[in-house]
C-alpha positions in Angstrom: 62.6 -76.3 20.5 61.3 -79.1 22.7 58.2 -77.3 24.0 57.5 -75.9 20.5 57.5 -79.4 19.1 54.8 -80.5 21.6 52.8 -77.4 20.9 53.1 -78.2 17.2 51.8 -81.7 17.7 49.0 -80.5 20.0 47.9 -77.8 17.6 47.9 -80.1 14.6 45.5 -82.7 16.0 41.9 -82.2 16.8 41.8 -84.8 19.6 41.5 -84.7 23.4 44.8 -86.2 24.3 48.3 -86.7 22.8 50.0 -90.0 23.7 53.6 -90.7 22.9 54.1 -94.5 23.0 56.7 -97.3 22.6 56.4 -100.7 21.1 55.5 -103.6 23.4 54.5 -101.2 26.2 51.8 -102.6 28.4 51.2 -99.2 30.1 50.7 -97.6 26.7 48.1 -100.1 25.8 46.4 -99.6 29.1 46.4 -95.8 28.7 44.8 -96.1 25.2 42.2 -98.6 26.5 41.3 -96.2 29.4 40.9 -93.2 27.1 38.8 -95.3 24.7 36.6 -96.5 27.6 35.9 -92.9 28.6 35.1 -92.0 24.9 38.1 -89.6 24.8 39.9 -89.2 21.6 43.7 -89.3 21.3 46.5 -89.1 18.8 49.2 -91.7 19.2 52.8 -90.8 18.2 55.2 -93.8 18.4 58.8 -93.2 19.4 59.6 -96.4 17.6 58.4 -95.0 14.3 59.8 -91.5 15.1 62.9 -92.1 17.4 64.1 -88.5 16.9 61.1 -87.2 18.9 62.1 -89.0 22.1 64.8 -86.6 23.2 62.9 -83.3 22.7 59.8 -84.8 24.4 61.8 -85.9 27.4 63.5 -82.5 27.6 60.1 -80.7 27.5 58.4 -82.9 30.0 61.1 -84.5 32.1 59.3 -87.8 31.7 61.7 -90.5 30.5 59.3 -93.5 30.2 56.3 -94.2 28.0 53.6 -93.4 27.7 54.0 -89.6 27.8 50.4 -88.3 28.0 49.2 -84.7 27.4 45.7 -83.3 27.7 45.3 -81.1 24.6 41.7 -80.1 25.1 42.5 -76.6 26.3 44.4 -73.6 24.9 47.7 -75.0 26.2 48.7 -78.7 26.4 48.7 -80.0 30.0 51.4 -82.6 30.7 49.8 -85.5 32.7 52.6 -88.0 33.0 52.3 -91.7 32.4 49.5 -94.3 32.9 49.7 -94.1 36.7 49.0 -90.4 36.6 46.3 -90.6 33.9 43.8 -92.5 36.1 43.6 -89.9 38.9 43.8 -87.1 36.4 40.6 -88.3 34.6 38.8 -88.8 37.9 39.5 -85.2 39.0 38.9 -83.6 35.7 35.3 -84.8 35.2 
């Protein structure tokens, strides 16, 4: 169920990244700014607006904090991690 939910979100959005966020999250804001600065599109899904999503996303990724970032440009979503992992990921995937 958990991984299927992420696949459903990934397949239903024609953007580069999927970013699960929380309100008042500085790292979420920083991640969105970084993606925008690289002209990469993203879909934001807020755990505050959809709290029932948090548990399945944590189960699927093992990542308990926000943001939870996935690269959905390929055939399968690639779990990146949070903001700290996004920066090196973008450098290596040029």
